[in-house]
N, C-alpha and C positions, 0 to 999 in steps of 0.2 A: 504494500500500500504506500502511495506517495505521501511525503510529508507536506502538510499544508503551509503555504506561505501566508504571512500576516502582512496586511497592508500598513504602510506608514501613514499616519494622519498628517496630511500635507499642511494643514493650518498650524498644527503644533510644530512641525519641522521648520516652518518659516518664523515662528515666534521665539523659539529657543535655540541656544547655541551650546554645544558641548565642548569643553576644553580638553586638552590632552590628558589632564589628571582625572577627568570624569565629572567635573563640576558642571552644573547646568546653570546657564546665565540667561537673563532676559533684559530687554530694554525697559527703562523706567517710564511710567506713564506721565502725562501732563505736559507734553511738548508739542502738541498738535495745533492748539489755538489758544486765544487769550494770552498771548505772549508779551503784550505791551506792558502789562502790570507786573510781570515777573522780573526779578533782577537778573543781571548778566550772570552772576555767580550761580543762581538757582537754575537758569536755563542750561548753563554749562554742565552742571551736575546731573541734570535730567538726561543729558545726551549719553551718559555712560551706561555700561552694563552692570547689572546687580545679580548676585547669586540668588537662585530660587530657594524658598523656604524648604528645609529638608523634608517636611511632611508631604510635599508635592512631588518629590522625586519619583515615587512609584507610579504616579499618574502619567508623568511625562515619559518614563521608560516604557510603559505599556503602549503609548501612542507612537513611539519611535523605536521599534524593536531592533533595527539594524544599525543604529547609530552608536551603540555601546560596545 
């Protein structure tokens, strides 16, 4: 019997990034609109990646089976 392939959830694959050490990163929210009232420093910090909360790792791993 053939082994079943599991599809990667493409929306999850686009939202998350896996580092070489296995950490899962995501972009911070809040940098799409209403940027006039936000300070330069705040906007600069919002552009960076942040590590995903450890409790969500299993959900992301299920959606991206071939990325680990």
